[in-house]
C-alpha positions, 0 to 999 in steps of 0.5 A: 448375500456376499455377491450383493455386498461385493457388487455394492462395494464395487459400485461405490469404488467405481463412483468414487473413481469417477467423481475424483477423476472428474473433479481433477479433470482439466486442471494443471498443477501449478504450485503447493501451499507451503505454510498456513499463516497466522494472519489468515493467509497462506504462503504458496510456492509456485513453479513459475510466476502465476499469470492465470486468471484463477487458481484453485485449491485441491484437497484429495483431488476435489476443488475446495476453494480459490485463491483471491489475491496473489502478492509476491514475497521478495526471495533472494533464493529465486523461488517464486513464493507468494502470500495469498488470500483464499475463499473456501467453497464451504466452511466445512472445508476449513478442516481440509486446508493444510500445507502440501495441498496442490494449487491448480489452474484451468485453461478454459473458463467455460466449465468453472463453477460459478461459486468460484467466481465470487469476488475474484481478485488477482494483483498481477505484477508486470513491472519492476517493484522499485526504480530510481528516477534519473532527474531527481535520483529518488527511489520509487515503489510500484503500486500495482493495478487493482482495486482497494477500499477507499474512505471510511463510513463511520469516521469524519463526514467528508470521508464517507462513504467507504467504497471500492476504487480502482487504479492502474499501475503507477510508481510513488516516491518511497519517502517524502521530498527532502530539503536536499531534494528541493534545493537541487531543483531550486538550484537548477531552476534558479529559484529563491529558497524558502524563507524558513531555510535562512536560519539553517544556511551558512553564508555560502548558501549551504545547510548548516547540518546534514540533519536539516537537509534530510528533513521533509521540505515544507512547500506551497502547492505550486512549489510542489507541483513545479518540482514534480514537473521538473522531475518528470513526475506529478503530484498524486491524486487523492485516490493514488495517495490512499491506495499507496497507504492501504492494501488490495481489496482482497486482503481487507474486510470492508467496514472493519476499520482494518486499515486506518493506518498504513501498517494495519489496524490500531495505532501503535505508539512510536511507529509514526512521527505524530505528537504521540511520539514526543509524549515521553523519552521512552515512546519511539525509543528505537526510532529516536536512537536510529536518528541520533546515531546517524544525525545527532548526539540526541534527539529530544526536540519535537519536530520533523525527522529525516525522511530516511528514518523510519521503523520497518514496521511502519511501512505501508503494504507496498513499502511506502514510508511516513504516510502516517506522520512526519509531514502532511502531504499535498495531493493534486485533488480538489477538496470535493465530496465523494460520490454518494456523500450529500454532506454540505461543506462550505469548503468543497469546491476548487479553492482548496487542494486535499492534503493527506497524512499525519504530522509531528504536531497532529494526533493519531486521529488526524494521522488516519490514512482516510483523513482529509485535510485542506490547503490553499488559504489564502491561495495555493501560491502562498500556503506553505503548509505541507510536504509532498511526494510524487508519482509517475506513470508506468513506461515501457522501460519499467517492465520486468 
């Protein structure tokens, strides 16, 4: 009897050894889970910059899931920390997820369990996260190659349908183009200043105060396109503008209204310069204080605010400012229906360009990052209705 029990025990141990060794065979350790975040993601400390197609989570030498997004966290210590989304092979593995688990990769994809290939998505960072362009001296942030959810299936009819879109790498201005920026361009090109500047300039042709020069310039489409061309850039397409305001597809749940604003779900009074900011002195009190300390004794007048004044919490996932408010922004896209949208709209066509973003005179509903507006009446040379920011294609000099 004892002999049978001993043999059964040995057999179980042998099977366990064979199972665990085969589960770990062929994998190389690449990092560890450092923290479990409250927002549903994990922080991973990699031993080197991750560059593999797929990374797996090991618990007791058994694969329990896969990382589905990887985005680096700036770290002055030089450590390679990343925020990662993940997908578990089974919900029961949730109790196995903990700090200290190994992150591994497999050199060959031939033996990868097909279950692990469900919705794979890794956002590789190959270029500098931020650059300054020489002509206009403005800061731009990197929008990495990858997929994102665009549109909204239960918002305005022209925003339908929500679907996956893809862009390559590009840079976008961190802030809107200011009056000071546009004046530099106008002076170099010998252009006439916008008429609305007259009341804010002295006899010498200088702005009467620093505040006005720092406000977003309000331009026609062709003025905006001309500035972009001079700066060695271009206006963003509608797809590029919305991607800069949203998050990678791997971090967003489609159909959940999770990204109606650049900071995430739900409007937050005081973060964006929309009409809600001016409903009371208390709303956006911190932002107004920041402005008054730098520019004016006090800010109480409803209107545009300097492009460099914003709450850090209002920045988009990629670090872009003022996408939800301040000045609406020109894009380079014609106002056309999205593919799969059969709504009849007389404005669809090649007369109007799409305008995106909120403004100080618009409500929070019009500040949604999926909301589409139009400009071009009576034409694109005369309709001074929006501000703008530029984008730039990637070049060899932008590589890390």
